[in-house]
N, C-alpha and C positions, 0 to 999 in steps of 0.2 A: 187908417180904416175906424170906422165908430165903434166902439166896446162891444155894442149888443149886437153886431154882425160879426164880431170874431167866433171861430170856431170855439169851443171847450176844449181842452184836451185832459185828461184825469191823472194824478199822480197820486198813485195808492203806498204808503209807506210803513213798512213793518216794526215790529217792536223795538228792534236794534238800532234801526235807521233813526230814530226818533228819541234815544237817549241819553246823546251827550249835546251840550252846547255847539261843539264843531260841527255836528250833524244838521243841525237846525241851520247853520249859517249854509251848509251845500244845499239845503232844500230851497231856502231864499236865493241862492244864488241860480238854480234853477228854474225858479219863476220868473226871477228878472232877464234871462235867457228867451222865457217864452212869450214874454210881455208884447212885445211889437205884434205878434201873431197869432197869441191864442189868449182865451180867457184860461186862467187855471182854477181845475176844482178838486181840492188835496184831500185826502181821506189815509187818516192815520189811526192805528193800533194804539193801545196802550202799552207805555212804557216795558221793554224787556222784561220779563219774568213777572210784571205785576198781575198779569190775570189767574197765573198759578199761585202766587202769594195772598191774593185774595180766595182763592178756594182753599188754602191751607187755613188761612182767619177763620172762615167758615167751621171747619174743623176742628179748631182749637175751640172756636166758641162752643161748639155741641160737645165739648168734652171737658166743658167749663174751665177750659186753661187762660191762662193771662194773654193779653191779645199782643203777642209779640210779631205777629205776622202783619199786621196793620201797622204798627209801630215804624216796620222797618219798609212798608210801602210810603208811610209818610216822609221818612226820610228820604227815600230816592226821590220823593217829588221835590222837598226841599232842597235839596242838595243839585239839580238842574235847574232850580230855580235862580238860586245864588249863582250858578254858574253862568245862566242865562243873563244874569245882572240885574234881576227884578228888586225890589224893596218889599218891604214886609207889608207895605198895604196891596202891593199888587200879587203878592201871595195868599192873600186871606182868601181871595174865591177857592181856591183849591184845599185849604183849610176846614173851608165850609162844608167843600164835598166830602172830605175824609170825615170829619166831625158825624154828618150823616151814617156813614156806613159803621161808625160806634156805635152810634145809637140803635142801629137794626141788629149789629152783633150781639149788644145787651140784651137785647130782647132773646134772642137765639142760647144766649147764654144760662139766661133765666128758664127757658122752655127745653131747652135740648133739641127745637125742632128748626130746619131751614126749610119751607118751602120752596118749590121752584120758582114762585114767582118773587118772592123773597131775594131768593139765589140770585136771577137776572138783575135785579137794581141794583145788587151789590157790584156784580162783576162789570156792569155797564158803567161802574163810576171808574174802572182805569181808562177806557176811553174819553169820557168826560173832561176827565184830570189831564190827560193830555194836551187835548186840544186846546182847553184853557190856557195852558203852558203855552202849547204851539204860537197862538194868536200872539202874544206878548214876544216870543222869541223872534217871529219874523218880522214884527214891528220894531224891534232892534235893530233888523238890518235892511230897513226903511221898504218894508212889505208890507202894505195894508190889507189883512185880510178879514174880510167877513165870516164870525163865528156862525156855521148853520148847526141845529139839531137834527141828526139823521132820522129820530124818530117823527117828524114832520113829514120826511119823503117816504119812505121804506115802511111798508105794512106786512107783518109777518103772517104765515100760514101755518097752522099745525101738522106736522109729517104724520101724527097720528091723534088718535085720541085719549092723551093724557095730558098731564100739567107739567111732565118734564116737555113734552113735545112741544106744547103751547107756548112755554115760557123758554126753554133751554136750547132748542133744537128747531128753528123755524125755518121755513121756505119763504122767499119772499119773492114772487112773481116777477119775470122780465116784461117792461112796459118802456113804450118811448114817450115820455113826456116833457119835453123842452120846455115848454112854458111855465111848466111849474117850477123846473132849476130857475129858470129865470127870474120866477116871481120871488122864490127864498133869497136869490143873491142879490134882489134890490137894488141892481146897477154894479154892484161891484165886480170888479174883475178878476179877483182872486177869493174862492170860499175855500173854508177848513171845517171839516165835518168828520164824525166818526165812523170807522170801520165796526165790525162785528154786532151791533144795535140796531134794533128796529121796534115797533110797536105792534101791539095787538089790536084787531078791530075794536075791542074796548078801550083803546089808548093807552093799555100799561105796556109798560119798558119788556122786552123780550131779546133774545139774542139767536145768533145765526150758529152758534157752536162753535168749537174750537178751530181757528184756520178760517172765520168769517171775515175776516177783513178784505182778503180778497175776493172774495163773494161780493161786499159791498161795492169795491171798487168797481168791478164788470158791470153791477147792477145800477149805478150812479152814470157810468158811461153809456149804459143803454138808453137809460132815461132821458140824459141830455144831449142825444144823439153825437158823442163825442166822435172827436177825428182820430184819436188814438187814446188808450188805457196804458202809461206806464208803471209797472211794479217795480219799486224799488226795494232791494233788499240788501243783506252782505255777501251775496254773491253776484257773480256776474252773468246770470245766466242759467238754463240748464244743460246738465252735461251727459256726458255718453254712460257715466256711472256716479254713484257718491262719491266724491272726492274724498271724504273722510276715511274711505274704503281703498280709494285708486285715485291718488293723486296724480297719476296719468290720463286720467279722464280728460276728453276732450269737449270745448264748446261746443253746444249746438248752436250754429248761426241762425237758420230760419226752420220752423217747423207749421206745420198745418195745426187747424183746433183740435181735430180728433185724435191726432196721435199725441197732441201734446195733453190732452185728457187722460190719456190711456198710459202717460206717463206718471202724470201726476195720482192717477188711481193705483197705479202698481207700486209707488212708492219713493216718486222723486217727490220730495218737499219743498220744495221751492215754491211751490205753487198749489192750492186747495183746489181738487177735481173741480167743484162745482161752480168754479169762476169762468170756467171754460164756455159753459153752454149760452150765458147771457150776452158774454162778448160775442159769439159766434152768430148767434139769433139777432144779435143787433148790428153785425159785420162790423163789430170795432175790433180792429187789428191790437195785440197787446206787446208790447216790449219789457221784457224782464231784463233788470240792469244793477248795475252794484253802485253803491252811493260812495263807498269808498272809491269808484275807478270810474267816474261818469262819461268820460272820453269813450270806454270800451262799449262798442254799440252793443252787447249783450246778445239775447236770443229774441229775434221776431216770431211772432205767432200770428199767422192770418190764415184766409183762406187758401188753399193750395191742392193743384190737382198730383193726386197719388198714385201714378199711373205705373212705377216701375217699382221692385220688389225692393225693399232696405231693411239693414237690420240698424236703429238708432240708438239703444240704449240697453244696457243689463240694470233691473231694479230689482229691490228687495223691501218686504213688508214684514216686519218679526213680531213677534205676540200673536201667532194666527192659534184659531182653534180648528183642529181637523175632527169630524166625527166619521165614523163609518158603521153604516146600517146595515146588518144582515139578515138575511133570510130566504129561505129557498122559496117559502110561500109566494113571494112577490113574482115569481115566472110565471107568466100568464095570467097573473090576476089583474082583472079591469078594476081601475081606481086605488090602486095601491097608492101609489105615489101622491096622488091628493090627498087621502089620509094621514100617510107620512109627512106631508108638509103641513099639514093643519096646525100642529102645536108651533111650528115656527111662526107662524101669522098670528096667531092667539097672545104669543109671548112677545112679539116685537123683535124676532129673529132673524135678522138677513141674512139670506144666504150669498155666497160669493162665486166661489167655485164648485163643480157639480161634474163628477162622474161617473157612471152606473155600466152595471153588468147584470147578468140573468138573477146573480142573488146577493148582489151588495151595491149600496149608493153609499160613495165618498164623495165628502163635502167640507169645504171651510166656510164659517161664517163671516160675516163683515160687522156686523154690530149686534153684540151679545152685553144689554146691559148688565153692570156687574162685573163684568168679567171672568175668566173661567173658573174662578174660587166663587164665586155670586151665587144667589139663590135660582137665578132665571136657569143658568144651566141645568142647575140640579134639577127644577121644576120640567125642563124639556127632556130630559134622560128618562126620570119618570114616567111622562108620557107616550115615549117612543118606545119603551121597553116591553108593554103588552103587544106590539107590532114586529117586533125583531130585537136582534142583539145589537147593542150599540159600544161601539169603542168609543173613547175621548183619547185623542193624542194631543197633548199643551205641554209647551209653547212648540208651533213649528213657524215655518216661514214659508212665505212664498219669492221665489227668487224667476222672475219673469224677463225674457229676451221681447222687448218691443220694436215695432216698427210698422213697415205698411206690406200688406202682402205678402205677409209672412210664411203662409206654407209654398209659395212660389220661392221664397229665400232656405228652403229646408237645406238644399245642398252646402249653403254656407254654413248655416247653423249645425248641418251635421258633424262637420270639422270638431266643432266645438265642446261635444256632448262627451266626449271623455272626461271631460272635467267631475261628470257624475260617478265615475267609476269608484267602486267600494261606500260610497254615501248611498244611503236608502232614501228611495223617492217614495213619498206617500201618494202621491197624484201629479196626473199632467193632464193639464186643460190647455186646449186651441181656442183662442176666443171666438166666437161667432162672427164677429169683423175682421176677422183675418188681421189683429194688429198685437199679438203677443200670442207667446209659447209661454205656459208659466208651468214652473214644479214647486209643488208642496215637499219640504225638505225639514228634517230638525233643525233647529233653531241655531244651534251650534255649530252648523254645516256652512249655513246661509253665506257668512262675510267670505270665506276663502271660495265659494262656489261663483259668487259676484267676480272676485279678482280674478279668477282662473279663466270664465267665461270672457269677460272683458280684454284681457289678454289676449285668448285665441282669435276674439273677432274683430279686434279693432287696432291690433297692433301694426300692420301692414295698410292702413289708411289715413296715413300722413298728409296726402295730397286732396284727400276728397274736401271740395268746395263746403260741403253744408256743416263741415266742422272748423273749428276755430283752433285757437291754442290748446294747450292742456292746463289745467288749472296749478300746475308748479309754476310754468311761465305768469302766468296770470299772478300768481301769489308774490312769486318776487318783484312784479313791477308794484305793487299796490302796498305792499309791506312796509309798515315804518321802521327805519334803521335808526333810533336812537342812539345816540353815541358815535357814530360813524360804521355800526353794523356789528357782527359777532367780533369777539376777541382776534378771531383768526386773522382775520381781513388785514391788519396792522401788522401783523407776525408773519404775512406771507412769504417773503423772501428769506427768511429764518426756517420757516418749515421746508420750502423747495431746498434749501441747502442739506437739510436732515436725510434726504433720500439720495445724495447725490450718487452714492454706491449702489444705486440701483433694489434698494431693499426697501420694502413697506416697513412703516413704524405709526405706532400709536404714540401721539403728544398729547400731554394734559396742560392744562393752565393752570396754575392753584388759587390765581387771584378770582377766577370766575367759581370758583369752589367755595371761597369764603365769601364771596357777595350772594351767593345763592343760601348759603347756610343761614347768613346775616338775617338775608332777607323773610326767609321762612322763620326763623325764632320772633322776629319783631310782628309777623304779621298773625301769630297764633298764640296769644298770650296765655288761654286757656288750657296750653300742652304743657303739663307739668316737666315731662323730660321726652327729649329728642333721642331715638336711637338712629346710629346711621346703619342700613342694612350693606353689611359690608361685601356679600354675595355682588353686589353690583359692580365693584371695581376695589379689589383687594391691595392694591399699590400701598406700600407703607407709607408713602409721604402723604397721601390722600389722606389714610386712616390719622396720621396724625395729626395732620393741619383740623380736619373735624373735631379732633377730641379736644386740640386747644379751643375750638369754637363751642366748647361745651355739649358735645353730643357723647351720650354712651353708643356702644358698640352693639348691634345685633348678628348673630352667628346661628349660622344652620346647619354645621360641621361641629367635632370637637378640633378638626386641624384650623377653622377659621377662630375658635375659641384662644387655642393657642399662640397663633399669630396677633391676634389684636391682645392678649396678654402682652406678649413680646415687644410691639409696639409703641400700647398706651399705658404700660405699667399694670401696678394691682388696685389702684384707686379709681381705676374708669368702669361705669357699670357696664356690664356685658349683658346681654341677653340672649340666652341659648333655645331657639325656636326650631328644633329639627322636625324630619318628618321620617317616618321606617326607619329609623337609623337603628344600628346596632345597639346594643344596651349599654355596652360599655363606654358609649359616648357620653352617656349622662354622667355615669361614673366621674369622667374627666373635666366635663363642664363643672359639676360640685366642686372638684380639688380646686379647680380654677376659681373659684369664688363666682361664678357665676349664678345669674338667676336661670332657672330651667323653666321651660314651657310644654309641657306634656301635650298630644291632642287626641288623647283617648285613654281608657283605661289598662290597655297593653302593656305598656312598658312598667307601669305599678305593680300589675299582674304579676309579671314576667321576673321582676326584682325587688319586693317586697322590702327585703332589708336593707336594700341601696337606697330607697324612697322613706324609710322610716325616720320618723323626727326631721322630716325636710318640709320646707316650703316650697311651693311649685304655682306655675300659671297654668291655667287649664287653655287650649285653643278651641273655640267653639266654630260651628259652621252655620250663619244664620239661614243657609238656606238657597241663597241668589247670588252667582258671582258676577264681577263685573271685570270690564276692561278692553282694552283695544284690540283683542286675539282671543279665541276658544283657548289655546295654548297658556294665556295669562291669567284666565280666571279659576280663581282657588277656593270658591264654595260653590255647593251645589249637590246633587245627589250623584254626579258621575266624577266629583272631584276628590282627590285622595287624601285631601287637607281637612284638618279638624273634624271635632266631635260631634256628631248630630244630635240636638237638643233632646232627642226622644232616648239618647244613650247617657243622658246624664247622670241618672240613678245608680247604672254601673261603675261611674268612675267615682262619685260618691262614697259608694261601697269598699270598691278597693282601696280609695284613700283612707277610707276610716281603719281599715283591716291594719294598713300599713303604718297608721300614725302619720299620715301625710296632709299637710294643710295646706288647702288650697286657697292662695291669695290675690290670684290676679286672674282677670277675663282676657282672653286676647280674641280678635276675630279680625282675619286679612281676606278680602272676598277678590283682590285681581290687583292687577298693573294697569298703567295706562288709563286712569279714571280722570275724566273732566268735569263729572257730575259733583258741583260743589256740598250737595247735600248727602252725598254717597256718604261721607265718614259718622257725621251725626245719624243717618238713617242705621248705622249699623250697630253706635252705639245704644240707641233708643230698642234695638231687637232685643239686645242684652241684659236689659233693665228689669225685663220680668223675671229674670234666673239668679237676682242679687237675693233674694229670699232663701235662696237655696243655700247661699255661699257666705254664710256671715263673716266669714274672714278676710274677704276682699278687699284690699286696699288701692287695688289699680285696673284700670282697666285701658288694655293697649288695640288700638283700632286699624294695626298695619300700616301700610304705605301705600303704594300704587298711585302717589300724585302724580297726573299727567303731565307731560313735557312736549311743548308743541316740537311736533315734526316735520314741519312744513312751512314756508313761508306763508304768513297770512294767517295762520291758525290762531284762534285765540288761545292766550294762557288758561291755566286754572285760577278759578277768581277765589283768592286765597281770602279776601274780607268777607266773603260769604260762608267760607269754609269755616272761619272762624266763629261768624253769627251763629251756625248750626252749632258749634261744637260749647259756645258760651251757654246756648239753651240747655244744651245736654246736660253741661254741669249742673246747672239747677237742682236736674234729677237725680243727682251723684252726692250730694252732701260732699263728704270731708275724702269720697273715693276719687284718686287723681287721673287725669287721662294721659296716656302716653300714645306716640306715633313713630314709626320706624321707617322713614323714607330712604330711599338710596338713590334710584335714576333721577328723581328730581335735583338732586344735587351735585352730580358728577356727568350727567348726559350732556349738557353742552359744553362743558368743559375740557372734552375730550373729541380729537378728530382723529383718522386713518387717514395717513398721507401712503401715496402710493405712485411709484413711476408706471407709465403706460407701455405696455410691452409690444402691441400689434394695434392695428385699427383695419379694420375689411369690410367690405359691405358685401351680401350674398342674398340673392333674392330682390334687391331694393331696400334692405334692411341693413342698418350701419352699426358695427359691433366694435366698442372700443375694450380693448382686453388691458388689464391690470397684473402688477405681480402679487397682489392681495385679492386673494377669494375666499368662498365663505369657510375655507379653515380660518381666514382671519376674523373675519365677522359675519357669523352664521345667523344672526336675528333675520335678515331679509329672508333668507331660503327656510329658516324654520318658523316665523311669524307672519312671513309677508310684508314685515317690518318696512317702512320707507323712511329716508336717507337721503338728506340733501345731498351733492354731487356737484362740484366744482374743479374747472382748472385752474388750478394757482399759478400756472405758468403763464395764461393769457386772461388773467381774469378781468378785465376791463373788455376784451373783444367781443364784438357783437357774436349773436348766436349764429352758428350754419347749419342748425337743425337735428335731429332727436337722433338718438342711439340707445344702444343697450349696452349698459356698462357691466362688463362679466371679469370672470377670474381665470386662473389655469386649472381650476380644480375638474379631474375628469368626472363631472356631474352636471345634469341639463339644471339642476336649481342652482348651478353656481353664476347667480346673477346677482348683480348689487344694485342694481337701477334699471330698470326698464323704460324705455321713452324719454331717455333724459335730454334735455336741452343744452347743447354744449358749443361752443366756439371750435372753429376747425381746430383739434385736435389730430397731434401725430406723436408716434414712438418718442418715448425722452420726455413728454410733458409730465406733470406731476398733477395728479388728482387730489382732491380732498374730500372725504364722506365725513359730513356731520354726525354731531350727535352719538357719538361713537365712544364717550367716556362710560357709559355703562353698558355690563352685558356684551362688553366686545373682547376686551382681551382676558378678561377671565372666561369665557367660552370659546377661546380659540383652541385649536387642536393640530397636530401635526399629520393630517390627514394626506395622501400620497405624499409621505414624508416631506412635505413642504415645512418649514421650520415658522413657528409664531413670530410674529413681528415682536422686535424690540418696543420697549414704553422710555419714553423720554417725558420729562417734567420739568416745564418752564414756570419760571416765578409769576 
């Protein structure tokens, strides 16, 4: 077939999909696969994290700070260029682009101003740089691609009459002009261009807003009359829930445009909602697929008849603001709604969900310039208050049950609604298109509601053809297995032998603890002292080996302090960080030579003589918790931990009266945190307080370093954590940094192994019962934690189906894992629960008078 006669296929790659040399090799392989039958138009994003880094670079410049973020961006591109194999001359073009950004930021630094027109030019550099690298990367793999500037093809229209809308959030109309695409391709069978960027009618650079690369892909597909748009990302498609919350979520095989748009709009982050309309208008089907698993078909989005009612997914959007407008005067008053909504239009605030009664309008806002703390919301409230009473609730979340003909599916949905019992619902909204039923709830309740709704709505759908494998199964297939996999795989026979007597056991691998400790120390040179958070696992051999690796011990009770001294000796640093403990525990800690941290004035006020002449640290609450579950977030107004900033004067007064010196500041905001900037951001939040604490010599940023809980989950980026901490140190002078990891060091080193007691099928649902239940490992019941579960007795046998893995405890919550893919499993087999080295044995109980599992340590 002649090249010009071949249809176009558009491949869109997100930031993570273009961030490594290996992934560019996969892109080249996909192009070669299509070359015989198609011309290929490739649309790519900036390298992962680069757009956010450029935004931070602008803020740095406005604050007059050094250009650290831009240098990090430059390093990212140089590292990728070297990995691709480009010489210095070939890298010169990227350097010139970033030099231009440096010049623009110098201007911002001098003036303090960053107008939207300039911001758009700076942000567009990410895509311009990634595509320049991409052309060279493809050439290294034998693919000749023509570089095309997206601004030659896409012209934006502002969404409102403002510079922000004109340059930073444009709309590009959908057009079909294949002859224009052919002209810029100039006969090339492969084109590489940018997502996210376009031009104004005056020819200036503008951008489509965050997530706009998906929309660019759809716009190019429509313009070219492409046969297919493939969106390649780091997940294999759309799922029935966010797999980070629900690893049992199922892949959605096929879905219509409108239903997919509803999913994207209500919280599914794989696709940007704006990308569906251009594809539907042009009749271009969309395939969403994973660059790490190219053989998996993924999700196909196309025109579809939607006659039958069906529930497709449970989604969630957080950070939502709700307004309640109340007045009896709105009853029967003509024009009230028009007057009430006029300020929303004037201030550019978009309304999302809406419910009305005779005296109240409740609504959520979809687009709130400046956020909930910005001036726009204050102006909006000021303009509304002459009309009605205004109540603002923030932060909220919208939990949505999404599908088609939702009203006809209400009997099915009704069975799931007990999930909302004892959780306040601020607003319920039924979409006009009958595609979702949405609930506005407190943000802290959202994650658990998603988990519970998904469990009730999807656990019986194992054979429904429109759903594919679970995230768990796909992750097991795509996850890299360096060194032959986890440590326990090589010791599987030994582990099976340990439970021959029919009793469950915890087993710890000291070599893995040592490996994690050394990796952490080597990755974080900015941290002067690391403390092991002993509450994660207090086994003496684990404590002892971490002391040998140079860690201090962080304790939260007097009993832990005494255990630490017994195991570690008198010379090891111990940090005592209790919460609401009896006052005499502080005396024990001081007597054991521990450094003591208080989290308010109350302990000092209760026992001033005990604290007189002593040095202590003060635990502060920065105001925002983080973590994998609400129950592990340890900051914010509803958290019992830490001293609020406004209470600092009281602490200072109590310390002055008692003669106590505050020599350290401490802040721990939660556990299971994967945002690599979290610790530096916490530290920067404490910096403004240092003037009030002249004796401070250290700052402790807590622990909570995230541990991947499932196959395929990306680990915490320690290099980026270190970059943030290194920048923080520049603001601290001689003050040293401390961290106190716990689970990060021991979680992967521990497993729970248990014999299978019974296997049963009831109502089409398969149950595998273990001798160990929630008495042995309470994390799944308490936190909704997900742990990988494997049949050690049949480790390499193929899967036979899904099963709920349960224990012998007389509680409905006694479930260690829902919908786990297992081989044919029989009584007497031995199952292994991964990532059980932290908060496993230490939280075990003898509930139902069942004994705690024994603990065994392997070298």
